[in-house]
C-alpha positions in Angstrom: 4.0 15.3 -38.7 3.4 16.4 -42.3 2.0 19.9 -42.6 0.6 21.9 -45.5 2.8 24.9 -46.3 1.5 27.8 -48.4 3.2 29.4 -51.4 3.1 32.6 -53.5 4.7 32.2 -56.9 5.5 35.4 -58.8 6.2 35.7 -62.5 6.5 39.1 -64.3 4.9 40.9 -61.4 1.9 38.7 -61.1 0.9 35.8 -58.8 0.8 32.8 -61.1 0.9 29.0 -61.1 3.0 27.6 -63.9 4.3 24.3 -65.2 7.7 24.4 -63.6 9.6 22.6 -66.4 8.4 25.0 -69.0 9.9 28.1 -67.4 12.5 29.9 -69.6 13.5 33.4 -70.8 10.5 33.6 -73.1 7.9 32.8 -70.5 6.2 29.7 -69.1 3.2 27.5 -69.6 0.7 29.0 -67.2 -2.1 27.3 -65.2 -3.4 30.4 -63.4 -3.0 34.2 -63.2 -4.4 35.8 -60.2 -6.4 39.0 -60.1 -4.9 39.6 -56.6 -1.5 40.8 -55.7 1.0 38.9 -53.5 0.0 40.9 -50.4 -3.6 39.5 -50.6 -2.3 35.9 -50.3 0.2 36.8 -47.6 -2.5 38.4 -45.5 -4.8 35.4 -46.2 -2.1 33.1 -44.8 -1.5 35.4 -41.9 -5.2 35.5 -41.0 -5.4 31.7 -41.0 -2.2 31.1 -39.0 -0.4 29.3 -41.8 3.3 29.3 -41.2 6.5 28.2 -43.0 5.2 29.3 -46.4 7.3 30.9 -49.1 7.3 33.6 -51.7 9.3 32.7 -54.9 10.2 35.3 -57.5 10.5 33.4 -60.8 12.7 35.8 -62.8 12.7 39.7 -63.0 10.0 42.4 -62.4 8.7 41.0 -59.2 10.4 43.1 -56.5 7.4 45.4 -55.6 5.1 42.4 -55.1 7.8 40.6 -53.0 8.1 43.5 -50.7 4.4 44.0 -50.3 3.9 40.3 -49.4 6.7 40.4 -46.8 5.2 43.5 -45.3 1.8 42.0 -45.2 3.0 39.0 -43.2 6.2 40.0 -41.3 8.4 37.0 -40.4 5.6 34.7 -41.7 7.1 33.9 -45.1 10.4 32.7 -46.5 11.7 34.4 -49.7 13.6 32.9 -52.6 14.5 34.1 -56.1 17.7 35.8 -57.0 18.9 35.8 -53.5 22.7 36.4 -53.1 25.3 37.7 -50.7 24.6 41.3 -51.4 20.8 41.3 -51.0 20.0 38.5 -48.5 19.9 40.7 -45.5 17.7 43.2 -47.3 15.0 40.6 -47.6 15.3 39.6 -43.9 15.0 43.3 -43.0 11.9 43.6 -45.3 10.2 40.9 -43.3 11.2 37.5 -44.6 11.6 34.9 -41.9 14.2 33.0 -44.0 16.0 33.5 -47.3 15.9 30.6 -49.8 19.1 30.1 -51.9 19.9 28.0 -54.9 21.6 29.5 -58.0 23.9 31.7 -56.0 25.5 28.6 -54.5 26.7 27.4 -57.9 29.6 28.6 -60.1 29.7 27.1 -63.6 27.4 24.3 -62.5 29.6 23.3 -59.5 28.5 23.7 -55.9 30.5 26.4 -54.1 31.3 25.8 -50.4 32.8 29.2 -50.2 29.6 30.8 -51.3 27.6 28.8 -48.9 29.9 29.7 -46.0 29.7 33.4 -47.0 25.9 33.7 -47.1 25.6 31.5 -44.0 27.9 33.9 -42.1 25.9 36.9 -43.4 22.4 35.8 -42.4 23.0 33.0 -39.9 22.2 29.4 -40.6 18.9 29.8 -38.6 17.7 32.1 -41.4 18.9 30.0 -44.3 16.8 27.6 -46.4 18.7 25.6 -49.0 16.7 25.0 -52.2 17.5 21.5 -53.5 14.9 21.7 -56.3 15.8 19.1 -58.9 15.2 17.2 -62.1 15.3 13.5 -62.7 18.2 12.3 -64.9 19.9 9.0 -65.7 22.2 9.8 -62.8 19.3 10.4 -60.4 17.8 13.7 -59.1 20.2 16.6 -59.8 19.9 20.1 -58.4 18.5 22.5 -61.1 19.3 26.2 -61.0 18.4 29.2 -63.1 14.6 28.7 -63.0 15.2 24.9 -63.1 16.7 25.1 -66.6 20.4 24.4 -65.7 21.0 20.9 -64.3 24.1 20.9 -62.1 26.5 18.1 -61.1 25.1 18.0 -57.5 22.9 15.1 -56.8 20.0 15.1 -54.3 20.8 12.1 -52.3 21.5 11.0 -48.7 25.1 12.1 -49.0 24.4 15.6 -50.2 21.7 16.1 -47.6 24.0 14.9 -44.8 26.7 17.3 -45.9 24.4 20.3 -46.2 21.9 20.0 -43.3 24.4 21.3 -40.7 24.6 24.6 -42.6 20.9 25.6 -42.8 17.6 25.7 -41.0 15.5 23.9 -43.7 15.4 22.4 -47.2 12.9 23.3 -49.9 12.7 20.8 -52.8 10.6 21.4 -55.9 10.4 18.3 -58.2 10.6 20.5 -61.3 9.6 17.7 -63.7 6.1 17.4 -62.1 5.7 20.9 -60.8 2.4 22.4 -61.9 1.1 19.2 -63.6 -1.3 18.1 -60.9 -0.4 14.5 -61.9 0.8 13.3 -58.6 3.9 13.7 -56.4 7.3 12.1 -57.0 6.9 9.4 -54.4 10.5 8.1 -54.6 11.8 11.6 -54.0 9.6 12.2 -51.0 10.6 8.8 -49.6 14.3 9.7 -50.0 13.8 13.1 -48.3 11.9 11.4 -45.4 14.7 8.8 -45.0 17.5 11.4 -45.2 16.5 14.7 -43.7 16.9 15.5 -40.0 16.1 19.2 -40.5 12.6 20.5 -41.7 12.0 19.8 -45.3 9.2 21.0 -47.7 8.5 19.2 -50.9 6.6 20.8 -53.8 5.5 19.3 -57.1 2.4 17.5 -58.5 0.2 17.5 -55.4 -3.5 17.5 -56.2 -5.6 16.5 -53.2 -5.8 15.9 -49.5 -4.8 12.3 -50.3 -1.4 13.7 -51.3 -1.0 15.1 -47.8 -1.7 11.7 -46.4 0.7 10.1 -48.9 3.5 12.4 -48.1 3.0 11.8 -44.4 3.1 8.1 -44.9 6.1 8.0 -47.3 8.2 10.3 -45.1 7.0 9.1 -41.7 5.7 12.7 -41.2 9.1 14.3 -41.7 8.4 16.1 -44.9 5.9 19.0 -45.4 3.9 19.6 -48.6 3.3 22.7 -50.7 0.2 22.6 -53.0 -0.1 25.2 -55.8 -2.0 24.7 -59.0 -4.6 22.3 -57.5 -5.6 24.7 -54.7 -8.9 26.5 -55.1 -7.4 30.0 -54.4 -5.2 29.4 -57.5 -8.0 28.3 -59.7 -7.7 24.6 -58.9 -10.4 22.1 -58.3 -8.6 19.4 -56.4 -8.3 20.8 -52.8 -9.4 23.9 -51.0 -7.4 26.1 -48.7 -9.8 25.3 -45.9 -9.1 21.6 -46.5 -5.4 22.3 -45.9 -6.1 24.4 -42.8 -8.3 21.6 -41.4 -5.4 19.1 -42.1 -2.9 21.2 -40.2 -5.3 21.6 -37.3 -5.7 17.9 -37.1 -2.0 17.3 -36.8 -1.7 19.1 -33.4 
């Protein structure tokens, strides 16, 4: 069954919703900047029993907000953003349920099995979420690292998913090309994930209404969960309310 999964995106110490493909060292095209800190949203999700959500630090200057969010909802949120072998356990000890890893797993654009095995041994596969966030190219969907700006040589396809899913608890997949645009999900990517994944998988990018929860459920046969950001009322959106998402989840049980 497809569930709504909440998110908290941090950029320069603030909760924001951005256009994912615009993120670079100079900044990002921003849809929303919250007056609230990350702990406010973490506590909101905790109070409403929303599980499996994530906190993502997009670049530097976010550490205090990250730690406050994890403390506000212990073991209720996953964390990603600059996670590597030296700090992964620190985030678990700070309250993260899982750590989310992307860029650390690549060296010079090439996937590193030795790095995957090292961090898997450090935290345990049951605490590891592999981020397969990607961009569409002529070769298909390719994993993108470094705030989605570096396109690697690793494709997001059935073969890659089959190779990786025995090493982690879940996948997180941002469709970076549609992230933050509220112009609809990447239906082909969701269909691929539904056909290929046998571990839990969360898709993010382009969702704008309750209809997209229904669409993801249909395309993936209920195997892929959905994160909704910029369209959500708590992030200044007008497409869907948090209560709509809570109601959807409750109807799935």
